[in-house]
N, C-alpha and C positions, 0 to 999 in steps of 0.2 A: 295800372290803368292811367289813361290820359291820351292826349292827342298824338303822342308818339306811337300809339298802336294802330293808327290808321294805315291802311294799305292803299295801293294805287286806285282801286275801284272806288273806294269811299271818297278819296280825294278828288278824283275826276267827276264823280257824281255830284258832290256838294259844290264844287267850283262851277260846273255847268249850270246847276240850278240857281246859284246866286247870280251869275251873269245873265241868265235868261230873265229872271225877275227884274233885275236892274235895267235890262234893255226894254222891258215893257214900258217903263216910265221915261227913259232918257233918250230914246232914239225913235225917229219916225219909221213906222212900219209900212204905212200905206199912203198913197196920195189920192186925193179926191179930184174929180174933174174941176178944172179952174185953178190948179196949182196950190191946193190947200193940203198940207201934210197932216197926218194923223198918227199919234203914237199907238203902240199895240194895246195899251191900257184903254184908250178911247175907242178903238175899233173893234176889239175882241170882247164884246160885252159879257158873254157867258164863258167863253174859252179862257179868259184871263184868270178866272177863279180855278179852272182846271190846272193851268200852268202853275199858279201859286200853291195849290194843294200838292201837286207833284213835286215841286221844289221843297215843300215842307217835309214830304216823305223822304226825299233824298238826304236832307239835312238830318232828319231823325235817324236814318240808317247810319250816317257817319257818327252821330253822337252815341248811338247804341254800340257801334263797333269800338269806340274809344273808351266807353265807361262800363260796359256790361261785363259781368264776371263769367258768364257762361256764353257759349256760342249760339244758343237758341234765339235770343232776342235780336242780335245783329243779323243773323241769317233771315229771320222772319221780316225784319224791317227792310233788308235789301231786296227780298222777293217782292214785297209790297211796292217798293220804289220802282223796281223793274217793270212790274205789271202796269202800274200807273204811268210810267214813262213811255212804255210802248203805246198805250192808248192815247196819251197826250201827243206824242210825236205823230201818230197817224191823223188825229184830229187837226193838229196844227198844220201838217203837210197838206191836208185837204183844203184848209182855209187859206193858206198862203199860195199854194200852187194851182189849185183847181177853181175854187169858188171864193173869190175875194169878197170882203165885206162891201156893204153899200146897198142902197135900195134896189139897184139893178145889177149888182155885182160889178159895178163900174170903178171900183177903187183899183189903183195899180199898186202892185207890191214893190217895196223899196228894199234896199240892201239890209236894213235893220230887221226886216221880216225873215230874210234868209239866214242872217246871223243868229237871230233868236231861235229859229228852227234848228239850226246846227247845235246850239247850246242845249236844247232839249234832247236832241239825239245823243249828244255827248254825255249828258247826265244819265240817260237811259243805258248807254253802253257802259258807263261807270258802274251803275247798279248791277247790270248783268255780270260784269267782271267781278264785282264783290261777291255775288252769289257763286260764281264758278271757282273763285280762288280758294283753294283748300289748304294753302300754307298755314301753318300755325301762326297765330298772332304773337307779336313780340311780348314775352312775359316780363313782368317786372322782376328784377333780381332781388332775392331775399337772402340776407346774410344768415347763414346757419351757425348756431352756437356749437363750438367744438368742445366736447367733454372728454376727459380722460377715461381710460378703461378702468373698470372697478378693480380694486386690489385683489390679488390672489390670497387665499387663506393658506396657512401652513399645513393644515390637515388634508387639503385636496378636496374639500367638500364642494368646491365650485367647479370641479372637473366634470366634463360631460361623461356619461356612461360609455364604456367600451362597447363596440359593436363587432359583429362578425363571428360570434361563437359563444359558447357557455364558459363558465369559470372552470369547469372540470377538464377542459381540453388543454389548459395552460399548464 
């Protein structure tokens, strides 16, 4: 168990979600009329929580894949992250491409909004890949104890019984 057990889907999903949340704060997503720039955190009042929740699910799927002993929890977490990711990507695409924020939908989308949308889509694709990936996870190597064979007794009491016929045939 550990981070070495993560596969490509979990890595892409968690990386996309971390970058998407970081972009909410660090990059301007929209511009108001009058050359005022707005971050995604300030412009997406409700949708920001959806993005953060989806990112948390993607990170939970990666943690479950790294530390769970059975495949049930990682698969369930990846399915939840994929479903939330699809919904978030659709909502964010609508908000960035069709109906921008603002009182009259007059905010202009900036590069940060498109990159943020791309990160959410990447996180979703990573979660879908994690669900689809059926390769076995890398197991931890366990050293087996080598034991010598039990000693044979002189009387032959440890011999397996003869098969293939009765004693009268010999």
